[in-house]
C-alpha positions as CSV (number, residue, x, y, z in Angstrom):
1,M,-19.7,63.8,2.5
2,R,-18.2,62.2,5.5
3,K,-19.9,58.8,4.6
4,T,-18.4,59.1,1.1
5,F,-14.9,59.7,2.6
6,Y,-15.1,56.7,4.8
7,F,-16.4,54.6,1.9
8,V,-13.4,55.6,-0.3
9,L,-11.0,55.0,2.6
10,L,-12.5,51.6,3.2
11,A,-12.2,50.7,-0.4
12,V,-8.5,51.7,-0.5
13,V,-7.8,49.7,2.7
14,C,-9.5,46.6,1.3
15,L,-7.6,47.0,-2.0
16,A,-4.3,47.1,0.0
17,C,-5.4,43.9,1.8
18,E,-5.7,41.9,-1.5
19,P,-2.7,39.6,-2.2
20,H,-0.5,41.0,-5.0
21,V,2.8,40.2,-6.7
22,K,5.6,42.2,-5.1
23,Y,8.1,41.1,-7.8
24,F,8.4,38.5,-10.5
25,N,11.5,38.5,-12.7
26,A,13.9,36.3,-14.8
27,N,17.6,36.3,-14.8
28,P,18.9,36.3,-17.5
29,A,16.1,38.0,-19.3
30,A,17.6,37.1,-22.7
31,L,19.4,34.0,-24.1
32,Q,21.3,33.5,-27.3
33,T,20.1,29.9,-27.7
34,I,18.7,27.1,-25.7
35,G,19.5,27.6,-22.0
36,T,18.4,28.1,-18.5
37,T,17.0,31.2,-16.7
38,K,16.1,31.6,-13.1
39,L,12.6,32.8,-12.2
40,S,12.2,34.7,-8.9
41,W,9.0,35.9,-7.2
42,R,7.4,37.1,-4.1
43,I,3.7,37.4,-3.3
44,S,2.4,39.7,-0.5
45,A,0.4,36.8,1.0
46,G,-0.6,33.3,0.0
47,S,0.4,31.2,-3.0
48,G,0.2,31.5,-6.7
49,E,0.2,29.5,-10.0
50,L,3.0,29.6,-12.5
51,S,2.4,28.9,-16.2
52,A,4.2,29.6,-19.5
53,N,3.6,30.1,-23.2
54,P,5.0,28.2,-25.0
55,T,5.7,25.3,-22.6
56,P,9.3,25.2,-21.3
57,I,11.4,22.1,-21.7
58,I,12.2,21.7,-18.0
59,P,9.9,21.8,-16.1
60,T,6.9,21.6,-18.5
61,L,4.6,23.8,-16.4
62,T,1.7,21.9,-18.1
63,P,-0.6,22.0,-16.2
64,P,0.3,25.2,-14.4
65,Q,2.3,24.6,-11.2
66,K,1.3,25.9,-7.8
67,V,4.1,27.9,-6.1
68,N,4.7,29.2,-2.6
69,Q,4.6,32.8,-1.5
70,E,8.3,33.3,-2.3
71,G,10.7,31.2,-4.3
72,T,12.9,30.6,-7.3
73,M,12.8,28.1,-10.2
74,D,15.3,27.2,-12.9
75,V,13.6,26.7,-16.3
76,T,15.1,25.6,-19.6
77,I,13.8,27.1,-22.8
78,C,14.8,27.2,-26.4
79,K,12.4,29.9,-27.8
80,T,11.0,33.2,-26.5
81,T,8.7,32.4,-23.6
82,T,6.3,34.4,-21.5
83,F,5.9,33.3,-17.9
84,K,2.8,34.2,-15.9
85,L,2.4,34.2,-12.1
86,A,-1.4,34.3,-11.3
87,L,-3.1,34.7,-7.9
88,P,-6.1,32.8,-6.7
89,Y,-8.4,35.8,-6.3
90,G,-7.3,37.7,-9.4
91,G,-4.2,39.6,-10.4
92,A,-1.2,38.4,-12.2
93,S,2.3,39.4,-13.3
94,T,4.2,38.3,-16.4
95,V,7.8,38.2,-17.6
96,T,9.2,37.4,-21.0
97,V,12.6,35.8,-21.7
98,N,13.8,36.4,-25.3
99,V,15.8,33.7,-27.1
100,A,17.7,34.9,-30.2
101,Q,18.3,31.7,-32.1
102,P,15.8,28.9,-32.9
103,C,15.8,25.5,-31.1
104,P,18.8,23.4,-32.1
105,C,18.2,20.2,-34.1
106,N,21.5,18.6,-35.0
107,Q,22.3,15.0,-35.6
108,P,25.4,14.1,-33.6
109,T,27.4,10.9,-34.2
110,L,28.4,9.2,-30.9
111,I,31.6,7.1,-31.0
112,F,32.0,4.0,-28.8
113,T,35.3,2.2,-28.3
114,G,35.6,-1.2,-26.8
115,T,37.7,-4.3,-26.1
116,C,37.6,-8.0,-26.9
117,A,39.0,-9.8,-23.8
118,T,38.7,-13.3,-25.2
119,K,37.4,-15.1,-28.3
120,D,34.6,-16.6,-26.3
121,T,33.1,-13.4,-24.8
122,P,31.3,-10.5,-26.5
123,P,33.0,-7.1,-26.9
124,A,32.8,-4.8,-23.9
125,Y,31.9,-1.1,-24.5
126,P,32.2,0.6,-21.1
127,G,30.8,4.0,-20.3
128,S,28.3,6.0,-22.2
129,Q,28.0,9.0,-24.5
130,I,25.6,12.0,-24.2
131,A,23.5,13.7,-26.8
132,T,23.1,17.1,-25.2
133,L,20.1,19.4,-25.3
134,Q,22.4,22.1,-26.8
135,V,23.0,19.8,-29.8
136,V,19.9,17.8,-30.5
137,G,17.4,20.2,-28.9
138,P,14.3,19.3,-26.9
139,G,12.5,17.1,-29.6
140,T,11.7,13.5,-29.3
141,L,13.9,10.8,-30.9
142,K,13.0,10.2,-34.6
143,D,15.5,7.6,-35.6
144,L,19.0,6.1,-34.9
145,F,21.6,4.8,-37.3
146,I,24.4,2.4,-36.2
147,D,27.3,1.2,-38.3
148,A,28.1,-2.0,-36.4
149,K,28.4,-5.1,-38.5
150,F,27.6,-7.4,-35.6
151,P,24.5,-7.6,-33.3
152,V,24.4,-4.6,-30.9
153,L,21.7,-3.2,-28.6
154,V,21.6,0.5,-27.6
155,H,20.3,1.5,-24.2
156,H,18.6,4.9,-24.0
157,V,15.8,4.8,-21.5
158,V,15.0,1.4,-23.0
159,D,16.9,-1.2,-24.9
160,I,16.8,-0.6,-28.7
161,G,17.6,-3.2,-31.3
162,F,18.5,-2.7,-35.0
163,D,17.7,-4.4,-38.3
164,A,20.1,-5.2,-41.2
165,T,19.9,-1.6,-42.4
166,G,21.3,-0.2,-39.1
167,H,18.0,1.4,-38.0
168,P,15.5,0.3,-35.3
169,P,12.9,-1.9,-36.9
170,N,9.8,-0.4,-35.3
171,L,9.5,3.4,-35.9
172,P,8.2,5.7,-34.6
173,F,9.2,5.0,-31.0
174,N,6.1,4.2,-28.9
175,P,6.0,5.7,-26.3
176,P,8.1,8.6,-27.6
177,L,11.7,8.9,-26.3
178,P,13.6,12.1,-25.7
179,A,16.5,12.6,-28.2
180,A,18.7,14.2,-25.6
181,G,20.2,12.0,-22.9
182,T,22.7,9.2,-22.3
183,Y,23.4,6.4,-24.8
184,S,25.3,3.2,-24.1
185,I,25.8,0.0,-26.2
186,F,26.3,-3.7,-25.6
187,S,26.5,-6.9,-27.6
188,T,25.8,-10.5,-26.8
189,S,27.7,-11.9,-29.8
190,S,31.3,-13.2,-29.4
191,Q,31.8,-13.8,-33.1
192,I,33.4,-10.4,-33.7
193,C,35.9,-11.1,-31.0
194,K,36.8,-14.5,-32.5
195,D,37.2,-12.8,-35.9
196,S,39.5,-10.1,-34.2
197,G,41.8,-12.8,-32.8
198,A,41.1,-12.1,-29.1
199,G,42.7,-14.5,-26.7
200,D,45.5,-15.4,-29.1
201,P,48.8,-15.2,-27.1
202,S,50.6,-14.0,-30.2
203,M,48.3,-10.9,-30.2
204,G,48.7,-10.3,-26.5
205,G,45.3,-11.7,-25.4
206,A,42.8,-8.8,-25.4
207,V,42.4,-6.8,-28.6
208,P,40.5,-3.6,-29.5
209,A,36.9,-4.2,-30.5
210,P,35.7,-2.3,-33.7
211,D,34.6,1.2,-33.0
212,V,30.8,1.7,-33.2
213,H,29.3,4.9,-34.6
214,L,25.7,5.8,-33.5
215,T,23.9,8.7,-35.2
216,V,21.1,10.3,-33.2
217,I,18.3,11.8,-35.3
218,P,15.9,14.0,-33.4
219,N,12.5,15.4,-34.3
220,C,12.9,19.2,-34.7
221,V,10.8,21.5,-32.6
222,P,9.2,24.3,-34.7
C-alpha cells in the first residue's frame, strides 16, 4: 500500500515537472475584417513552436516558428484562424481569432500628378501611392491597367512596363508580386512635355504633366 502511494506521488511530481503552457491568448479575439491581433504566451519552461491554420498574412508561420518561453507576436489575418502553441515533449494550447467579413479584394485606382519642367526633359511624378492590405487584400498581383498615352514604367518591387493596351505584356507575373504595397511611376520620354508646351516663357516655364491613373487588380484569396 505504501509502495503504491509513493508511486502515485512520484507520478504526480513528474507530471508537474513537465513543461506546460501557462497561458496563450489573442487580443483582440475577434476582428470585423482584415486586421492585426497580438498573440501572448508563457511556457513554464523551455521553448515552443507556433503554427496557424490557415496561414496568416504576416508572418506566414509556414513552416511553424520556434518561440521563446515567453513573448508576444503581432499577426495579420483576413479570415478566421486557429493558432497553436506546441511543446517539444508533447502538450499544446490553441486559440482561435474570428474574422467576421471575408478577405477584401478591391481594385483601387491610384492617381499620380506630375510636372513638365522643360520641353527637353521627361515629366516628373514625385512620391508614391499605396494600395493597402485593407483595400486589395493579401492576394498576389493579377494585372495592372494604366491610362498614360506616353511611355511609363511603374515601380512596385520591380520595374513594370506596359504595352499599347495599357497592361503589362508578360502575365502572370513571375515570380508573383504582392498586390498590396507602394507604387511609383516614371517616364523617360520628353515628347509629352514638348506637346504640353513646357519651357515656353509665355506659359511660365514649367507646366503640369498629364495625370496618370493606375488600376491595381489583385488575385482574390478564397
